[in-house]
C-alpha positions in Angstrom: 25.0 -7.9 -10.6 22.1 -9.7 -9.9 19.9 -11.4 -12.8 15.9 -10.5 -11.7 13.5 -12.2 -13.3 10.1 -9.9 -15.1 7.6 -10.6 -12.8 4.5 -12.5 -13.5 1.1 -12.1 -12.5 -0.9 -14.5 -10.4 -2.6 -15.3 -14.3 1.0 -15.7 -15.8 1.2 -18.6 -13.3 -1.8 -20.4 -12.9 -0.9 -20.6 -16.8 2.6 -22.1 -16.2 3.0 -26.1 -17.0 5.4 -28.0 -14.6 8.7 -27.3 -16.1 8.1 -23.7 -16.5 7.1 -23.7 -12.9 10.4 -25.2 -11.9 12.5 -23.1 -14.3 10.5 -19.8 -12.9 10.9 -21.1 -9.7 14.4 -21.9 -9.8 15.1 -18.1 -11.0 12.8 -16.7 -8.5 15.3 -18.1 -5.8 18.1 -17.9 -7.3 17.5 -13.8 -7.2 15.9 -13.4 -4.2 19.0 -14.8 -2.3 21.3 -11.6 -3.3 21.5 -8.4 -0.9 21.4 -5.9 -4.0 18.2 -6.3 -4.7 15.9 -3.6 -3.4 13.3 -4.4 -0.9 10.1 -3.8 -2.9 11.9 -6.2 -5.9 12.6 -8.8 -3.1 9.1 -8.3 -1.9 8.0 -9.0 -5.1 10.2 -12.6 -5.9 8.8 -13.7 -2.4 5.5 -13.5 -3.8 5.8 -14.6 -6.7 8.0 -17.7 -4.6 5.3 -19.1 -2.8 3.1 -18.4 -6.0 5.0 -20.9 -8.1 5.2 -23.7 -5.0 1.5 -23.1 -4.5 1.5 -23.9 -8.4 4.3 -27.0 -8.9 2.4 -28.6 -5.7 -1.1 -28.2 -7.5 0.3 -29.4 -10.5 1.8 -32.4 -9.1 -1.4 -33.6 -7.3 
């Protein structure tokens, strides 16, 4: 069974520290690799992945 992280809103992602964003990104990346997740969850994870990448870029500037 795949461990899917709970949903993160854009506002929650914007409030993450660099460490929190890295941890969330790792969980999202791992979960979205599994074929067992449904399409709705996959789309959510892909959106969160993109937002987390953007947040990390912002924090590293």
